[in-house]
N, CA and C atoms as an extended XYZ file, in Angstrom:
516
Properties=species:S:1:pos:R:3:atomname:S:1:resname:S:1:resid:I:1 pbc="F F F"
N         0.851       -1.179        0.000 N   MET     1
C         0.000        0.000        0.000 CA  MET     1
C         0.896        1.240        0.000 C   MET     1
N         0.612        2.165       -0.843 N   SER     2
C         1.412        3.385       -0.907 CA  SER     2
C         0.848        4.438        0.037 C   SER     2
N         1.568        5.505        0.194 N   ASP     3
C         1.140        6.585        1.083 CA  ASP     3
C        -0.085        7.340        0.563 C   ASP     3
N        -0.405        7.174       -0.712 N   VAL     4
C        -1.537        7.916       -1.259 CA  VAL     4
C        -2.819        7.092       -1.296 C   VAL     4
N        -2.740        5.811       -0.929 N   ASP     5
C        -3.952        4.985       -0.897 CA  ASP     5
C        -4.858        5.425        0.235 C   ASP     5
N        -6.149        5.159        0.058 N   GLU     6
C        -7.119        5.451        1.112 CA  GLU     6
C        -6.850        4.596        2.335 C   GLU     6
N        -7.341        5.067        3.451 N   ASP     7
C        -7.353        4.305        4.686 CA  ASP     7
C        -8.014        2.958        4.406 C   ASP     7
N        -7.433        1.879        4.888 N   SER     8
C        -7.964        0.545        4.593 CA  SER     8
C        -9.334        0.294        5.228 C   SER     8
N        -9.755        1.147        6.162 N   SER     9
C       -11.079        0.968        6.769 CA  SER     9
C       -12.181        1.633        5.951 C   SER     9
N       -11.833        2.265        4.836 N   VAL    10
C       -12.821        2.943        3.990 CA  VAL    10
C       -13.319        1.976        2.915 C   VAL    10
N       -14.635        1.869        2.810 N   HIS    11
C       -15.252        1.041        1.775 CA  HIS    11
C       -16.053        1.941        0.846 C   HIS    11
N       -15.802        1.820       -0.452 N   ASN    12
C       -16.554        2.564       -1.456 CA  ASN    12
C       -17.440        1.590       -2.207 C   ASN    12
N       -18.627        2.028       -2.544 N   GLY    13
C       -19.521        1.144       -3.265 CA  GLY    13
C       -20.481        1.906       -4.154 C   GLY    13
N       -21.049        1.183       -5.103 N   HIS    14
C       -22.016        1.758       -6.036 CA  HIS    14
C       -22.921        0.646       -6.543 C   HIS    14
N       -24.148        1.000       -6.817 N   TYR    15
C       -25.013        0.119       -7.596 CA  TYR    15
C       -26.056        0.960       -8.301 C   TYR    15
N       -26.629        0.350       -9.334 N   GLU    16
C       -27.700        0.973      -10.096 CA  GLU    16
C       -28.785       -0.066      -10.315 C   GLU    16
N       -30.024        0.334      -10.084 N   VAL    17
C       -31.178       -0.525      -10.367 CA  VAL    17
C       -32.195        0.316      -11.136 C   VAL    17
N       -33.046       -0.365      -11.879 N   GLU    18
C       -34.049        0.370      -12.656 CA  GLU    18
C       -35.284       -0.476      -12.891 C   GLU    18
N       -36.320        0.210      -13.330 N   VAL    19
C       -37.582       -0.442      -13.660 CA  VAL    19
C       -38.274        0.391      -14.741 C   VAL    19
N       -39.046       -0.268      -15.572 N   ILE    20
C       -39.886        0.428      -16.561 CA  ILE    20
C       -41.312        0.425      -16.021 C   ILE    20
N       -41.922        1.607      -15.968 N   VAL    21
C       -43.295        1.749      -15.490 CA  VAL    21
C       -44.162        2.141      -16.680 C   VAL    21
N       -45.253        1.442      -16.870 N   ASN    22
C       -46.146        1.681      -18.002 CA  ASN    22
C       -47.142        2.797      -17.686 C   ASN    22
N       -46.609        3.956      -17.484 N   ARG    23
C       -47.396        5.174      -17.232 CA  ARG    23
C       -46.565        6.375      -17.678 C   ARG    23
N       -47.227        7.507      -17.943 N   PRO    24
C       -46.506        8.728      -18.346 CA  PRO    24
C       -45.601        9.237      -17.222 C   PRO    24
N       -44.573        9.952      -17.605 N   ILE    25
C       -43.567       10.434      -16.666 CA  ILE    25
C       -44.169       11.299      -15.552 C   ILE    25
N       -45.140       12.148      -15.860 N   ALA    26
C       -45.733       13.013      -14.827 CA  ALA    26
C       -46.392       12.187      -13.736 C   ALA    26
N       -47.064       11.131      -14.114 N   GLN    27
C       -47.737       10.267      -13.147 CA  GLN    27
C       -46.714        9.495      -12.308 C   GLN    27
N       -45.684        8.983      -12.945 N   VAL    28
C       -44.635        8.246      -12.234 CA  VAL    28
C       -43.904        9.181      -11.279 C   VAL    28
N       -43.584       10.385      -11.751 N   TRP    29
C       -42.834       11.342      -10.930 CA  TRP    29
C       -43.545       11.640       -9.619 C   TRP    29
N       -44.842       11.874       -9.661 N   ARG    30
C       -45.593       12.201       -8.433 CA  ARG    30
C       -45.390       11.122       -7.372 C   ARG    30
N       -45.471        9.873       -7.784 N   GLN    31
C       -45.311        8.763       -6.835 CA  GLN    31
C       -43.849        8.588       -6.436 C   GLN    31
N       -42.945        8.721       -7.398 N   PHE    32
C       -41.501        8.540       -7.151 CA  PHE    32
C       -40.993        9.545       -6.123 C   PHE    32
N       -41.504       10.746       -6.175 N   LEU    33
C       -41.097       11.798       -5.235 CA  LEU    33
C       -41.618       11.517       -3.821 C   LEU    33
N       -42.713       10.783       -3.718 N   ASP    34
C       -43.288       10.413       -2.425 CA  ASP    34
C       -42.656        9.093       -1.973 C   ASP    34
N       -41.386        9.140       -1.627 N   ILE    35
C       -40.592        7.940       -1.343 CA  ILE    35
C       -41.232        7.033       -0.284 C   ILE    35
N       -41.763        7.564        0.833 N   PRO    36
C       -42.351        6.661        1.828 CA  PRO    36
C       -43.528        5.828        1.290 C   PRO    36
N       -44.149        6.264        0.184 N   SER    37
C       -45.307        5.541       -0.343 CA  SER    37
C       -44.929        4.250       -1.060 C   SER    37
N       -43.689        4.106       -1.496 N   TRP    38
C       -43.309        2.916       -2.256 CA  TRP    38
C       -42.115        2.151       -1.686 C   TRP    38
N       -41.382        2.757       -0.758 N   VAL    39
C       -40.272        2.045       -0.121 CA  VAL    39
C       -40.833        1.215        1.033 C   VAL    39
N       -40.716       -0.099        0.916 N   THR    40
C       -41.260       -0.987        1.940 CA  THR    40
C       -40.174       -1.555        2.857 C   THR    40
N       -38.909       -1.359        2.511 N   SER    41
C       -37.807       -1.923        3.286 CA  SER    41
C       -37.440       -1.092        4.511 C   SER    41
N       -37.947        0.140        4.590 N   HIS    42
C       -37.593        1.061        5.666 CA  HIS    42
C       -38.831        1.817        6.149 C   HIS    42
N       -38.778        2.230        7.400 N   TYR    43
C       -39.746        3.207        7.916 CA  TYR    43
C       -39.140        4.575        7.628 C   TYR    43
N       -39.949        5.497        7.125 N   ILE    44
C       -39.450        6.817        6.756 CA  ILE    44
C       -40.349        7.872        7.359 C   ILE    44
N       -39.756        8.802        8.110 N   GLU    45
C       -40.532        9.903        8.673 CA  GLU    45
C       -39.803       11.223        8.404 C   GLU    45
N       -40.563       12.221        8.008 N   CYS    46
C       -40.005       13.544        7.768 CA  CYS    46
C       -39.750       14.200        9.129 C   CYS    46
N       -38.518       14.674        9.338 N   VAL    47
C       -38.178       15.328       10.603 CA  VAL    47
C       -37.871       16.812       10.420 C   VAL    47
N       -37.771       17.255        9.151 N   HIS    48
C       -37.504       18.666        8.886 CA  HIS    48
C       -37.938       19.010        7.460 C   HIS    48
N       -38.633       20.114        7.314 N   GLY    49
C       -38.983       20.609        5.995 CA  GLY    49
C       -40.228       19.962        5.407 C   GLY    49
N       -40.529       20.369        4.192 N   GLU    50
C       -41.690       19.868        3.449 CA  GLU    50
C       -41.282       18.617        2.673 C   GLU    50
N       -41.985       17.495        2.856 N   PRO    51
C       -41.618       16.258        2.151 CA  PRO    51
C       -41.458       16.472        0.644 C   PRO    51
N       -40.395       15.873        0.098 N   GLY    52
C       -40.159       15.921       -1.340 CA  GLY    52
C       -39.579       17.219       -1.859 C   GLY    52
N       -39.136       18.105       -0.952 N   THR    53
C       -38.554       19.381       -1.389 CA  THR    53
C       -37.103       19.470       -0.941 C   THR    53
N       -36.343       20.306       -1.629 N   GLU    54
C       -34.946       20.512       -1.252 CA  GLU    54
C       -34.867       20.974        0.200 C   GLU    54
N       -33.967       20.360        0.940 N   GLY    55
C       -33.786       20.685        2.349 CA  GLY    55
C       -34.558       19.771        3.290 C   GLY    55
N       -35.530       19.036        2.783 N   CYS    56
C       -36.303       18.103        3.608 CA  CYS    56
C       -35.360       17.018        4.137 C   CYS    56
N       -35.486       16.700        5.431 N   ILE    57
C       -34.692       15.640        6.041 CA  ILE    57
C       -35.633       14.575        6.588 C   ILE    57
N       -35.319       13.327        6.290 N   THR    58
C       -36.099       12.206        6.803 CA  THR    58
C       -35.216       11.331        7.686 C   THR    58
N       -35.851       10.738        8.677 N   ARG    59
C       -35.201        9.722        9.510 CA  ARG    59
C       -35.665        8.386        8.944 C   ARG    59
N       -34.720        7.535        8.586 N   VAL    60
C       -34.996        6.303        7.864 CA  VAL    60
C       -34.506        5.123        8.700 C   VAL    60
N       -35.419        4.199        8.995 N   SER    61
C       -35.092        3.042        9.827 CA  SER    61
C       -35.230        1.762        9.019 C   SER    61
N       -34.149        1.017        8.908 N   PHE    62
C       -34.148       -0.262        8.201 CA  PHE    62
C       -34.959       -1.258        9.017 C   PHE    62
N       -36.037       -1.784        8.436 N   LYS    63
C       -36.973       -2.636        9.168 CA  LYS    63
C       -36.337       -3.921        9.711 C   LYS    63
N       -35.327       -4.451        9.043 N   LYS    64
C       -34.727       -5.722        9.463 CA  LYS    64
C       -33.423       -5.539       10.254 C   LYS    64
N       -33.143       -4.335       10.735 N   ALA    65
C       -31.871       -4.069       11.416 CA  ALA    65
C       -31.678       -4.945       12.652 C   ALA    65
N       -32.691       -5.054       13.493 N   LYS    66
C       -32.571       -5.882       14.704 CA  LYS    66
C       -32.466       -7.355       14.330 C   LYS    66
N       -33.312       -7.784       13.397 N   GLU    67
C       -33.306       -9.174       12.938 CA  GLU    67
C       -31.936       -9.584       12.396 C   GLU    67
N       -31.254       -8.655       11.739 N   MET    68
C       -29.935       -8.931       11.169 CA  MET    68
C       -28.807       -8.636       12.167 C   MET    68
N       -29.186       -8.347       13.408 N   ASN    69
C       -28.228       -8.109       14.497 CA  ASN    69
C       -27.296       -6.921       14.263 C   ASN    69
N       -27.800       -5.887       13.584 N   PHE    70
C       -27.007       -4.669       13.455 CA  PHE    70
C       -27.012       -3.945       14.798 C   PHE    70
N       -25.876       -3.394       15.197 N   PRO    71
C       -25.865       -2.596       16.431 CA  PRO    71
C       -26.677       -1.317       16.241 C   PRO    71
N       -27.199       -0.746       17.337 N   PRO    72
C       -27.891        0.540       17.238 CA  PRO    72
C       -26.900        1.629       16.837 C   PRO    72
N       -27.330        2.720       16.356 N   ALA    73
C       -28.685        3.137       16.082 CA  ALA    73
C       -29.202        2.424       14.831 C   ALA    73
N       -30.479        2.076       14.841 N   HIS    74
C       -31.091        1.355       13.730 CA  HIS    74
C       -31.757        2.311       12.751 C   HIS    74
N       -31.156        3.462       12.544 N   TYR    75
C       -31.697        4.448       11.609 CA  TYR    75
C       -30.570        5.324       11.090 C   TYR    75
N       -30.895        6.059       10.036 N   HIS    76
C       -29.985        7.039        9.449 CA  HIS    76
C       -30.845        8.184        8.925 C   HIS    76
N       -30.230        9.165        8.300 N   TYR    77
C       -30.953       10.330        7.792 CA  TYR    77
C       -30.734       10.491        6.295 C   TYR    77
N       -31.738       11.054        5.640 N   CYS    78
C       -31.636       11.408        4.217 CA  CYS    78
C       -32.074       12.858        4.059 C   CYS    78
N       -31.327       13.598        3.266 N   LYS    79
C       -31.654       15.007        3.003 CA  LYS    79
C       -31.759       15.211        1.492 C   LYS    79
N       -32.898       15.765        1.061 N   PHE    80
C       -33.043       16.131       -0.352 CA  PHE    80
C       -32.111       17.305       -0.625 C   PHE    80
N       -31.121       17.100       -1.487 N   ILE    81
C       -30.230       18.203       -1.811 CA  ILE    81
C       -30.488       18.780       -3.200 C   ILE    81
N       -31.253       18.049       -4.020 N   LYS    82
C       -31.605       18.561       -5.348 CA  LYS    82
C       -32.905       17.905       -5.795 C   LYS    82
N       -33.818       18.715       -6.315 N   VAL    83
C       -35.056       18.199       -6.901 CA  VAL    83
C       -35.293       18.939       -8.206 C   VAL    83
N       -35.290       18.208       -9.299 N   ILE    84
C       -35.614       18.769      -10.621 CA  ILE    84
C       -36.884       18.056      -11.068 C   ILE    84
N       -38.032       18.745      -11.018 N   PRO    85
C       -39.322       18.093      -11.291 CA  PRO    85
C       -39.337       17.297      -12.598 C   PRO    85
N       -39.940       16.115      -12.489 N   GLU    86
C       -40.104       15.180      -13.603 CA  GLU    86
C       -38.777       14.787      -14.243 C   GLU    86
N       -37.695       14.886      -13.457 N   ARG    87
C       -36.388       14.507      -13.983 CA  ARG    87
C       -35.506       13.802      -12.958 C   ARG    87
N       -35.258       14.442      -11.779 N   GLN    88
C       -34.250       13.902      -10.872 CA  GLN    88
C       -34.429       14.396       -9.446 C   GLN    88
N       -34.098       13.536       -8.498 N   TRP    89
C       -33.883       13.965       -7.123 CA  TRP    89
C       -32.582       13.338       -6.638 C   TRP    89
N       -31.897       14.070       -5.751 N   ILE    90
C       -30.655       13.573       -5.155 CA  ILE    90
C       -30.790       13.688       -3.646 C   ILE    90
N       -30.491       12.578       -2.974 N   LEU    91
C       -30.504       12.538       -1.517 CA  LEU    91
C       -29.088       12.337       -1.002 C   LEU    91
N       -28.761       13.049        0.058 N   LYS    92
C       -27.536       12.769        0.805 CA  LYS    92
C       -27.971       11.945        2.006 C   LYS    92
N       -27.357       10.788        2.187 N   THR    93
C       -27.686        9.891        3.283 CA  THR    93
C       -26.500        9.840        4.232 C   THR    93
N       -26.782        9.888        5.532 N   TYR    94
C       -25.685        9.897        6.505 CA  TYR    94
C       -26.125        9.248        7.811 C   TYR    94
N       -25.127        8.811        8.570 N   ALA    95
C       -25.356        8.107        9.836 CA  ALA    95
C       -25.726        9.083       10.948 C   ALA    95
N       -26.338        8.529       11.984 N   GLU    96
C       -26.551        9.247       13.237 CA  GLU    96
C       -25.172        9.580       13.823 C   GLU    96
N       -25.077       10.641       14.593 N   ARG    97
C       -23.809       10.933       15.279 CA  ARG    97
C       -23.427        9.715       16.106 C   ARG    97
N       -22.197        9.253       15.946 N   GLY    98
C       -21.746        8.064       16.652 CA  GLY    98
C       -21.957        6.783       15.864 C   GLY    98
N       -22.713        6.857       14.782 N   GLY    99
C       -22.864        5.702       13.907 CA  GLY    99
C       -24.271        5.156       13.823 C   GLY    99
N       -24.509        4.416       12.772 N   SER   100
C       -25.768        3.721       12.520 CA  SER   100
C       -25.443        2.322       12.025 C   SER   100
N       -26.195        1.335       12.514 N   TYR   101
C       -26.062       -0.052       12.062 CA  TYR   101
C       -24.653       -0.626       12.286 C   TYR   101
N       -23.900       -0.055       13.215 N   GLY   102
C       -22.552       -0.539       13.477 CA  GLY   102
C       -21.484        0.085       12.601 C   GLY   102
N       -21.883        1.007       11.743 N   VAL   103
C       -20.923        1.705       10.893 CA  VAL   103
C       -20.710        3.087       11.489 C   VAL   103
N       -19.465        3.379       11.833 N   LYS   104
C       -19.153        4.637       12.503 CA  LYS   104
C       -19.595        5.836       11.675 C   LYS   104
N       -19.268        5.782       10.424 N   GLU   105
C       -19.565        6.921        9.558 CA  GLU   105
C       -19.834        6.432        8.144 C   GLU   105
N       -20.854        6.977        7.508 N   PHE   106
C       -21.042        6.710        6.087 CA  PHE   106
C       -21.701        7.900        5.434 C   PHE   106
N       -21.409        8.040        4.168 N   HIS   107
C       -22.008        9.080        3.339 CA  HIS   107
C       -22.428        8.413        2.041 C   HIS   107
N       -23.652        8.614        1.693 N   THR   108
C       -24.191        8.024        0.479 CA  THR   108
C       -24.936        9.106       -0.290 C   THR   108
N       -24.835        9.049       -1.582 N   PHE   109
C       -25.651        9.910       -2.426 CA  PHE   109
C       -26.542        9.004       -3.249 C   PHE   109
N       -27.851        9.228       -3.131 N   ASP   110
C       -28.852        8.484       -3.875 CA  ASP   110
C       -29.344        9.389       -4.993 C   ASP   110
N       -29.218        8.912       -6.219 N   ASP   111
C       -29.598        9.682       -7.399 CA  ASP   111
C       -30.759        8.979       -8.072 C   ASP   111
N       -31.966        9.559       -7.959 N   GLY   112
C       -33.159        9.000       -8.579 CA  GLY   112
C       -33.539        9.798       -9.814 C   GLY   112
N       -33.730        9.098      -10.924 N   ARG   113
C       -34.053        9.787      -12.184 CA  ARG   113
C       -35.196        9.080      -12.917 C   ARG   113
N       -35.949        9.864      -13.661 N   VAL   114
C       -36.993        9.331      -14.520 CA  VAL   114
C       -36.751        9.800      -15.951 C   VAL   114
N       -37.015        8.894      -16.895 N   PHE   115
C       -36.823        9.179      -18.323 CA  PHE   115
C       -38.057        8.702      -19.078 C   PHE   115
N       -38.580        9.544      -19.946 N   ALA   116
C       -39.703        9.131      -20.782 CA  ALA   116
C       -39.185        8.176      -21.856 C   ALA   116
N       -39.725        6.967      -21.878 N   VAL   117
C       -39.397        6.017      -22.942 CA  VAL   117
C       -40.245        6.375      -24.157 C   VAL   117
N       -41.511        6.657      -23.892 N   ASN   118
C       -42.445        7.194      -24.878 CA  ASN   118
C       -43.547        7.880      -24.070 C   ASN   118
N       -44.648        8.253      -24.698 N   ALA   119
C       -45.689        9.009      -23.996 CA  ALA   119
C       -46.312        8.240      -22.827 C   ALA   119
N       -46.269        6.906      -22.876 N   ASP   120
C       -46.940        6.092      -21.857 CA  ASP   120
C       -46.011        5.185      -21.052 C   ASP   120
N       -44.705        5.318      -21.221 N   ARG   121
C       -43.759        4.475      -20.482 CA  ARG   121
C       -42.633        5.337      -19.926 C   ARG   121
N       -42.231        5.007      -18.691 N   THR   122
C       -41.196        5.764      -17.998 CA  THR   122
C       -40.144        4.816      -17.447 C   THR   122
N       -38.901        5.141      -17.670 N   ARG   123
C       -37.773        4.391      -17.098 CA  ARG   123
C       -37.373        5.096      -15.810 C   ARG   123
N       -37.342        4.355      -14.704 N   VAL   124
C       -36.945        4.883      -13.401 CA  VAL   124
C       -35.597        4.258      -13.046 C   VAL   124
N       -34.622        5.103      -12.754 N   VAL   125
C       -33.270        4.634      -12.440 CA  VAL   125
C       -32.878        5.154      -11.058 C   VAL   125
N       -32.345        4.257      -10.237 N   PHE   126
C       -31.851        4.617       -8.911 CA  PHE   126
C       -30.377        4.224       -8.841 C   PHE   126
N       -29.522        5.219       -8.566 N   ASN   127
C       -28.092        5.008       -8.389 CA  ASN   127
C       -27.719        5.329       -6.957 C   ASN   127
N       -26.882        4.503       -6.364 N   LEU   128
C       -26.378        4.753       -5.026 CA  LEU   128
C       -24.856        4.763       -5.082 C   LEU   128
N       -24.275        5.788       -4.504 N   PHE   129
C       -22.828        5.925       -4.393 CA  PHE   129
C       -22.522        6.069       -2.911 C   PHE   129
N       -21.632        5.228       -2.372 N   THR   130
C       -21.411        5.238       -0.933 CA  THR   130
C       -19.940        5.179       -0.553 C   THR   130
N       -19.654        5.774        0.584 N   GLU   131
C       -18.347        5.675        1.217 CA  GLU   131
C       -18.611        5.464        2.697 C   GLU   131
N       -18.028        4.406        3.271 N   SER   132
C       -18.242        4.143        4.683 CA  SER   132
C       -16.933        3.782        5.356 C   SER   132
N       -16.879        4.107        6.624 N   GLN   133
C       -15.738        3.720        7.433 CA  GLN   133
C       -16.157        2.455        8.160 C   GLN   133
N       -15.497        1.353        7.870 N   VAL   134
C       -15.974        0.049        8.293 CA  VAL   134
C       -15.224       -0.505        9.506 C   VAL   134
N       -14.795        0.356       10.397 N   GLN   135
C       -14.116       -0.121       11.596 CA  GLN   135
C       -15.040       -1.064       12.356 C   GLN   135
N       -14.498       -2.224       12.728 N   GLY   136
C       -15.316       -3.205       13.429 CA  GLY   136
C       -16.058       -4.130       12.484 C   GLY   136
N       -16.109       -3.779       11.222 N   LEU   137
C       -16.731       -4.636       10.211 CA  LEU   137
C       -15.696       -4.925        9.137 C   LEU   137
N       -15.832       -6.052        8.485 N   THR   138
C       -14.932       -6.353        7.376 CA  THR   138
C       -15.471       -5.708        6.107 C   THR   138
N       -14.599       -5.539        5.143 N   LYS   139
C       -15.054       -5.003        3.861 CA  LYS   139
C       -16.044       -5.968        3.203 C   LYS   139
N       -15.873       -7.278        3.447 N   ASP   140
C       -16.832       -8.250        2.909 CA  ASP   140
C       -18.221       -8.035        3.501 C   ASP   140
N       -18.281       -7.719        4.807 N   THR   141
C       -19.561       -7.433        5.451 CA  THR   141
C       -20.174       -6.176        4.858 C   THR   141
N       -19.349       -5.151        4.639 N   ALA   142
C       -19.845       -3.908        4.028 CA  ALA   142
C       -20.349       -4.182        2.616 C   ALA   142
N       -19.619       -4.993        1.853 N   ALA   143
C       -20.049       -5.331        0.489 CA  ALA   143
C       -21.348       -6.136        0.533 C   ALA   143
N       -21.481       -7.029        1.525 N   GLY   144
C       -22.716       -7.802        1.675 CA  GLY   144
C       -23.897       -6.908        1.980 C   GLY   144
N       -23.672       -5.894        2.825 N   ALA   145
C       -24.737       -4.937        3.148 CA  ALA   145
C       -25.151       -4.169        1.896 C   ALA   145
N       -24.188       -3.855        1.036 N   LEU   146
C       -24.495       -3.155       -0.214 CA  LEU   146
C       -25.354       -4.050       -1.117 C   LEU   146
N       -25.058       -5.345       -1.150 N   ASP   147
C       -25.870       -6.278       -1.944 CA  ASP   147
C       -27.300       -6.357       -1.408 C   ASP   147
N       -27.444       -6.385       -0.074 N   VAL   148
C       -28.779       -6.394        0.541 CA  VAL   148
C       -29.525       -5.119        0.161 C   VAL   148
N       -28.812       -3.991        0.192 N   SER   149
C       -29.413       -2.707       -0.181 CA  SER   149
C       -29.875       -2.730       -1.635 C   SER   149
N       -29.034       -3.262       -2.520 N   ARG   150
C       -29.377       -3.331       -3.951 CA  ARG   150
C       -30.641       -4.160       -4.152 C   ARG   150
N       -30.694       -5.328       -3.531 N   GLN   151
C       -31.864       -6.192       -3.675 CA  GLN   151
C       -33.118       -5.508       -3.125 C   GLN   151
N       -32.963       -4.859       -1.976 N   GLY   152
C       -34.098       -4.153       -1.379 CA  GLY   152
C       -34.594       -3.016       -2.253 C   GLY   152
N       -33.671       -2.269       -2.837 N   MET   153
C       -34.098       -1.149       -3.681 CA  MET   153
C       -34.745       -1.649       -4.963 C   MET   153
N       -34.273       -2.760       -5.518 N   GLN   154
C       -34.939       -3.313       -6.704 CA  GLN   154
C       -36.371       -3.705       -6.352 C   GLN   154
N       -36.556       -4.313       -5.182 N   GLU   155
C       -37.907       -4.669       -4.733 CA  GLU   155
C       -38.756       -3.416       -4.520 C   GLU   155
N       -38.154       -2.375       -3.966 N   ASN   156
C       -38.882       -1.118       -3.772 CA  ASN   156
C       -39.314       -0.522       -5.103 C   ASN   156
N       -38.435       -0.540       -6.110 N   LEU   157
C       -38.806       -0.015       -7.432 CA  LEU   157
C       -39.911       -0.855       -8.069 C   LEU   157
N       -39.875       -2.160       -7.867 N   GLU   158
C       -40.955       -3.013       -8.369 CA  GLU   158
C       -42.267       -2.655       -7.673 C   GLU   158
N       -42.188       -2.298       -6.398 N   ASN   159
C       -43.374       -1.852       -5.667 CA  ASN   159
C       -43.887       -0.532       -6.235 C   ASN   159
N       -42.981        0.399       -6.541 N   LEU   160
C       -43.365        1.663       -7.186 CA  LEU   160
C       -44.120        1.363       -8.478 C   LEU   160
N       -43.592        0.471       -9.281 N   LYS   161
C       -44.231        0.092      -10.552 CA  LYS   161
C       -45.649       -0.433      -10.304 C   LYS   161
N       -45.799       -1.355       -9.340 N   ARG   162
C       -47.127       -1.923       -9.041 CA  ARG   162
C       -48.110       -0.833       -8.614 C   ARG   162
N       -47.657        0.067       -7.743 N   ILE   163
C       -48.539        1.129       -7.239 CA  ILE   163
C       -48.998        2.039       -8.374 C   ILE   163
N       -48.048        2.497       -9.173 N   VAL   164
C       -48.390        3.442      -10.250 CA  VAL   164
C       -49.250        2.768      -11.308 C   VAL   164
N       -48.917        1.550      -11.681 N   GLU   165
C       -49.682        0.873      -12.726 CA  GLU   165
C       -51.072        0.462      -12.255 C   GLU   165
N       -51.308        0.424      -10.954 N   ALA   166
C       -52.644        0.130      -10.423 CA  ALA   166
C       -53.545        1.366      -10.467 C   ALA   166
N       -52.954        2.532      -10.655 N   GLN   167
C       -53.715        3.779      -10.720 CA  GLN   167
C       -54.279        3.965      -12.126 C   GLN   167
N       -55.379        4.711      -12.232 N   PRO   168
C       -55.877        5.035      -13.585 CA  PRO   168
C       -54.849        5.881      -14.328 C   PRO   168
N       -54.834        5.748      -15.629 N   ARG   169
C       -53.897        6.554      -16.441 CA  ARG   169
C       -54.293        8.019      -16.373 C   ARG   169
N       -53.275        8.873      -16.236 N   HIS   170
C       -53.482       10.324      -16.243 CA  HIS   170
C       -52.759       10.902      -17.435 C   HIS   170
N       -53.308       11.912      -18.001 N   SER   171
C       -52.593       12.630      -19.066 CA  SER   171
C       -51.899       13.816      -18.441 C   SER   171
N       -50.945       14.355      -19.120 N   ARG   172
C       -50.202       15.518      -18.619 CA  ARG   172
C       -51.159       16.645      -18.549 C   ARG   172
């Protein structure tokens, strides 16, 4: 390891998941922006600001944290740092002071985007970029947690698709 390499306790990760929703982008966007309505893997509560707007902060609790024996705190925070209607939202995700889920410190950026495939179909893409300090955990454990997150978010996007496609079609 050279002097310019990162600290060995730092884990970087990324994943991308997507889904095609058979509805117009405006209809998909309304639901996509209401994250608590389609994310089933976490409890989400707004603790600051207007939901779905820049500056809004949510407290997010992973429902299976105790079951998976993660140390407390069993929650983290998400802050909307950018919202471009019918196009993109970006969340900054961070741990509670002192750590969340046994990870001393982590910073994640969640990039949610919607793209019109045609007038009646929308591609929804979710990208996660993360950096965590994994003291007390192995990098393999951190990578495993990222895989669990990826699978959970794919399931959440499939839930978004089911919810939106169950609604009547709306025109712009």
